[in-house]
C-alpha positions as CSV (number, residue, x, y, z in Angstrom):
1,M,-69.1,-80.2,9.7
2,R,-67.3,-78.0,13.0
3,N,-66.7,-74.4,12.0
4,F,-63.4,-72.6,12.4
5,R,-64.7,-70.8,15.9
6,N,-65.8,-74.3,17.3
7,F,-62.5,-75.8,16.2
8,A,-60.7,-73.0,18.1
9,Q,-62.8,-73.5,20.8
10,L,-62.5,-77.3,21.4
11,N,-58.7,-76.2,21.1
12,A,-59.0,-74.1,23.7
13,S,-60.1,-76.4,25.9
14,R,-57.8,-79.8,25.1
15,S,-55.3,-77.0,25.6
16,G,-56.3,-76.3,28.6
17,K,-57.4,-79.3,29.8
18,A,-53.4,-80.7,29.2
19,A,-52.0,-77.7,30.7
20,L,-53.2,-78.7,33.9
21,R,-52.4,-82.4,33.2
22,R,-48.7,-81.0,32.8
23,A,-48.3,-79.0,36.1
24,G,-50.0,-81.6,37.4
25,V,-47.2,-84.2,36.3
26,T,-44.2,-81.7,37.2
27,V,-45.5,-81.3,40.7
28,V,-46.0,-85.1,41.2
29,A,-42.3,-85.7,40.7
30,T,-41.6,-82.9,42.0
31,V,-42.5,-84.2,45.3
32,A,-42.0,-87.8,44.5
33,S,-37.8,-86.7,44.0
34,I,-37.8,-84.9,47.2
35,V,-39.3,-87.8,49.2
36,W,-37.2,-90.0,47.3
37,A,-33.7,-87.6,48.3
38,W,-34.9,-87.3,51.6
39,I,-34.9,-91.5,52.5
40,S,-31.5,-91.7,50.2
41,V,-30.2,-88.8,52.8
42,L,-31.4,-91.0,55.9
43,V,-30.1,-94.1,54.5
44,I,-26.8,-93.0,53.8
45,F,-26.2,-91.4,57.1
46,S,-27.0,-94.0,59.1
47,D,-24.3,-96.4,57.1
48,L,-21.7,-93.6,57.4
49,E,-21.9,-94.0,61.5
50,S,-22.0,-97.2,61.6
51,A,-19.2,-97.8,59.2
52,N,-17.6,-94.6,61.3
53,S,-16.0,-93.8,57.9
54,I,-16.6,-91.7,54.8
55,V,-14.5,-93.7,52.9
56,N,-16.8,-96.8,52.2
57,S,-17.6,-98.2,48.1
58,D,-20.6,-99.3,49.1
59,V,-21.6,-95.8,50.8
60,Y,-20.8,-94.3,46.9
61,F,-22.7,-97.2,45.6
62,K,-25.9,-96.4,47.8
63,T,-25.6,-92.4,46.8
64,V,-25.5,-93.1,43.1
65,S,-28.4,-95.6,43.4
66,A,-30.1,-92.9,45.1
67,L,-29.7,-90.2,42.7
68,V,-30.5,-92.3,39.6
69,P,-34.3,-92.3,40.6
70,I,-34.3,-88.8,40.9
71,G,-33.1,-88.0,37.4
72,L,-35.2,-90.4,36.1
73,F,-38.1,-88.6,37.8
74,C,-36.9,-85.4,36.2
75,V,-36.9,-87.5,33.1
76,I,-40.2,-88.5,32.9
77,A,-42.0,-85.3,33.6
78,V,-40.1,-83.5,30.0
79,L,-41.0,-86.4,28.4
80,Y,-44.1,-86.0,29.2
81,N,-44.8,-82.0,28.9
82,S,-42.9,-82.7,25.9
83,L,-45.1,-85.1,24.2
84,A,-48.6,-83.0,25.8
85,T,-47.2,-79.8,24.1
86,I,-46.6,-82.0,20.6
87,K,-50.2,-83.5,20.9
88,S,-51.9,-80.0,21.7
89,E,-50.2,-78.6,18.4
90,L,-50.8,-81.9,16.2
91,F,-55.1,-81.1,17.7
92,A,-54.9,-77.3,16.3
93,L,-53.4,-78.4,13.1
94,Q,-55.5,-81.4,12.3
95,S,-58.4,-78.7,13.1
96,E,-57.2,-76.1,10.7
97,M,-57.0,-78.9,8.5
98,A,-60.4,-80.1,8.6
99,R,-61.8,-76.3,8.1
100,L,-59.9,-76.1,5.0
101,R,-61.0,-79.2,3.7
102,S,-65.1,-78.2,4.4
103,G,-64.4,-75.1,2.3
104,K,-66.0,-73.0,5.2
105,I,-64.6,-69.8,5.8
106,D,-65.4,-67.4,9.2
107,E,-65.5,-64.2,7.5
108,T,-64.8,-63.0,11.3
109,Y,-61.6,-64.0,10.6
110,Y,-61.1,-64.1,7.1
111,P,-63.4,-61.6,5.2
112,T,-64.4,-62.4,1.3
113,E,-64.3,-59.0,0.5
114,E,-61.9,-57.9,-2.2
115,F,-59.8,-55.0,-0.2
116,D,-59.6,-51.7,-2.0
117,P,-57.4,-49.3,-0.7
118,E,-58.3,-46.2,-2.0
119,A,-62.0,-47.0,-1.0
120,E,-60.9,-47.4,2.9
121,I,-59.3,-44.3,2.7
122,E,-62.5,-42.9,1.0
123,K,-64.7,-44.4,4.0
124,E,-61.9,-43.0,6.9
125,S,-61.4,-39.5,5.6
126,P,-64.7,-38.5,3.8
127,N,-63.4,-35.0,2.4
128,F,-60.5,-36.7,0.7
129,E,-59.1,-35.5,-2.3
130,K,-56.7,-36.8,-5.1
131,I,-53.5,-35.5,-5.1
132,T,-53.2,-33.2,-8.5
133,P,-49.6,-33.5,-9.8
134,L,-47.6,-30.7,-9.9
135,P,-47.2,-28.3,-12.7
136,D,-44.9,-28.0,-14.8
137,L,-41.6,-26.3,-13.3
138,E,-40.8,-23.4,-16.1
139,D,-44.6,-22.8,-16.1
140,Y,-45.0,-22.4,-12.4
141,I,-42.2,-19.9,-12.2
142,E,-43.2,-18.3,-14.9
143,D,-46.4,-17.5,-13.3
144,N,-45.8,-17.3,-10.0
145,L,-42.4,-15.8,-9.9
146,E,-40.7,-12.2,-11.2
147,I,-37.3,-13.6,-12.0
148,S,-34.9,-9.8,-11.9
149,E,-32.2,-9.8,-14.6
150,P,-29.3,-9.3,-12.4
151,E,-27.8,-5.6,-12.7
152,V,-25.2,-4.8,-14.7
153,K,-22.7,-2.1,-14.0
154,P,-22.0,0.3,-16.3
155,P,-18.1,0.5,-17.5
156,L,-16.2,3.5,-16.7
157,P,-16.6,6.7,-18.6
158,A,-14.3,7.0,-21.4
159,E,-12.3,9.8,-19.5
160,F,-11.0,7.1,-17.4
161,S,-10.2,4.9,-20.6
162,G,-6.9,2.5,-19.9
163,L,-8.0,2.0,-16.5
164,T,-10.1,-0.3,-14.2
165,T,-12.3,0.5,-10.9
166,W,-9.8,-1.2,-8.8
167,T,-6.5,0.1,-10.2
168,L,-8.0,3.7,-9.6
169,I,-8.7,2.5,-5.9
170,Q,-5.1,1.0,-5.7
171,A,-3.9,4.9,-7.2
172,L,-5.9,6.9,-5.0
173,H,-4.7,5.2,-1.8
174,F,-0.9,5.9,-2.9
175,A,2.1,3.7,-1.7
176,D,3.3,3.2,1.0
177,D,6.9,3.3,-0.4
178,E,8.7,2.3,-3.2
179,N,8.6,-1.9,-2.0
180,D,4.7,-1.2,-2.5
181,R,5.0,-2.4,-6.1
182,E,0.7,-2.9,-5.9
183,H,-0.1,0.2,-5.5
184,V,3.2,2.2,-7.2
185,E,2.1,0.5,-10.3
186,A,-1.2,1.8,-10.1
187,V,-0.2,5.3,-9.3
188,E,2.0,5.4,-12.6
189,A,-0.9,3.7,-14.7
190,A,-3.4,6.2,-13.5
191,L,-0.7,9.1,-13.9
192,N,-1.2,8.3,-17.8
193,N,-4.7,9.5,-18.1
194,E,-5.0,13.0,-17.4
195,K,-8.0,13.4,-15.4
196,A,-7.0,10.5,-12.8
197,A,-3.5,12.4,-13.2
198,D,-5.1,15.8,-12.0
199,L,-6.8,13.9,-9.2
200,L,-4.2,12.6,-8.2
201,Q,-1.7,15.6,-7.9
202,S,-4.2,17.4,-6.0
203,A,-4.9,14.9,-3.3
204,Y,-0.9,14.7,-2.8
205,S,-0.6,18.3,-2.2
206,V,-3.7,17.9,0.3
207,L,-2.4,15.1,2.0
208,E,1.2,16.3,2.4
209,Y,-0.1,19.8,3.8
210,L,-2.0,17.8,6.6
211,A,0.6,15.9,7.2
212,E,3.0,18.8,7.9
213,R,1.2,19.9,10.3
214,G,0.5,16.3,12.1
215,I,-2.8,15.4,10.5
216,D,-2.1,12.0,8.9
217,A,-5.3,10.9,7.1
218,D,-3.6,7.6,6.6
219,K,-4.0,7.1,10.9
220,L,-7.5,8.7,11.1
221,A,-10.5,6.5,12.8
222,T,-13.6,6.2,10.7
223,S,-17.0,5.5,10.5
224,F,-18.4,5.6,6.5
225,S,-22.1,5.4,5.8
226,K,-23.5,2.5,3.8
227,H,-22.9,2.3,0.3
228,E,-26.5,3.5,-0.5
229,V,-25.2,6.6,1.3
230,W,-22.3,7.0,-1.3
231,R,-24.3,6.2,-4.7
232,D,-27.2,8.7,-3.4
233,H,-24.1,11.2,-3.0
234,A,-22.4,10.5,-6.4
235,E,-26.2,11.3,-7.9
236,S,-27.3,13.9,-6.4
237,G,-24.3,16.3,-7.4
238,N,-24.5,18.3,-4.3
239,I,-20.9,19.2,-2.9
240,N,-22.1,20.9,0.2
241,Q,-23.3,17.7,2.1
242,I,-19.7,15.4,2.0
243,G,-20.4,14.9,5.7
244,V,-23.4,12.5,5.0
245,L,-20.9,10.1,4.3
246,G,-19.1,9.4,7.3
247,Q,-16.4,11.2,9.9
248,V,-12.9,10.8,10.0
249,G,-10.9,11.4,12.7
250,S,-12.0,13.4,16.2
251,D,-13.9,16.3,16.6
252,Q,-10.6,18.0,17.9
253,D,-9.1,16.6,14.6
254,V,-12.2,18.2,12.2
255,E,-11.6,21.3,14.1
256,S,-7.8,21.7,13.8
257,V,-8.8,21.3,9.5
258,A,-10.9,24.0,9.8
259,T,-8.8,26.2,11.6
260,L,-6.3,26.1,8.3
261,A,-8.9,26.5,6.1
262,V,-9.7,29.8,8.0
263,S,-5.8,31.0,8.9
264,D,-4.4,29.9,5.2
265,L,-6.1,30.8,2.4
266,D,-3.9,29.2,0.0
267,F,-4.9,26.1,1.6
268,K,-8.6,27.1,1.4
269,K,-8.0,27.3,-2.1
270,F,-6.2,24.1,-3.0
271,A,-8.6,22.4,-0.7
272,F,-11.5,23.6,-2.2
273,D,-10.5,22.9,-5.8
274,F,-9.7,19.0,-4.2
275,L,-13.5,18.8,-3.0
276,A,-14.5,19.6,-6.2
277,L,-12.3,17.1,-8.1
278,V,-13.2,14.3,-5.6
279,H,-16.8,15.4,-6.1
280,S,-16.8,15.4,-9.7
281,F,-14.9,12.3,-9.9
282,L,-17.2,10.3,-7.4
283,K,-20.2,11.5,-9.3
284,S,-18.8,9.1,-12.2
285,F,-17.3,6.6,-10.6
286,I,-19.5,5.2,-8.5
287,P,-22.1,4.5,-10.8
288,S,-19.3,1.5,-12.4
289,T,-18.6,-0.3,-9.2
290,E,-19.9,-3.1,-6.9
291,D,-20.4,-2.4,-3.2
292,Y,-17.3,-4.0,-2.0
293,E,-15.6,-1.6,-4.1
294,I,-16.9,1.9,-2.2
295,A,-16.4,0.2,1.3
296,A,-12.7,-0.1,-0.3
297,L,-12.8,3.5,-1.7
298,G,-13.6,5.2,1.7
299,E,-10.5,3.7,3.2
300,T,-8.3,5.2,0.9
301,R,-5.8,8.3,1.6
302,T,-7.7,9.9,-0.9
303,I,-10.8,9.8,0.2
304,R,-10.2,9.8,3.8
305,A,-8.7,13.5,3.2
306,Y,-12.1,14.6,1.4
307,V,-14.5,13.2,4.0
308,L,-12.1,15.3,6.1
309,L,-12.6,18.5,4.6
310,G,-16.2,17.7,4.2
311,N,-16.6,17.4,7.8
312,A,-14.5,20.6,8.4
313,A,-16.4,22.4,5.7
314,D,-20.1,21.2,7.1
315,G,-18.7,22.9,10.5
316,N,-18.4,26.2,9.6
């Protein structure tokens, strides 16, 4: 019995011969159609010249009779090519069936060894290492990551009992007018606390004194340091370094305040009392605040005046 490779070669040989025959039949049919058409045209036009009229039933009959053989040539060529294709495929099918009946399998096309994916991978990758399962997530975090507990801010000191950090911040800004109910209520609440009341009264005296001399702390430009600097300032307890917190007002504003402190001894006295009260307040208040609260605190009228006086004091 021929093996599969011989069948394939024989099938290829037969397919090539069949293709040549199909091409030959197509060429013959085409040439015959052209020749027949040429002869028909000559005959039809000779009749037209003799009849001297295009409308002639005999001429139409001859035209149709001339076209029918051309169509038959085309049909014969198409049928022959179709039959040749079917015959070629049938022979290929018979060859495959004969190979299957013989029980002989060409290992070139059908390998008999059982396919092992892992073995194939190992062949292609000599250094292949098997993937180890992932460790337990909780064990991995415990062994490799240090998770710190979120920092919990201490509560406000007992001396500010009944108040919140935000209430104190709003109170230190004072109210724009009597319709500013949020800040009015914050000031009223702070005045009920003895330590907060002392700070607010001192701040109000300084702000009013400066406003009477054309220095409105609320309208001065500010440039404050980062919150870490504020925390360091509150922790250090050094009242002589207020200028590290930033800049409030222009150099001219700072110089004007310094001149007032020199020329008006009363202002100098309650200004330094004010600085001491604010510094003491920051020392106990800032540890209980978040960073965004420190930023809001710096924009209050009281702290603006504190930094402005501190800039003036540092300049002297």
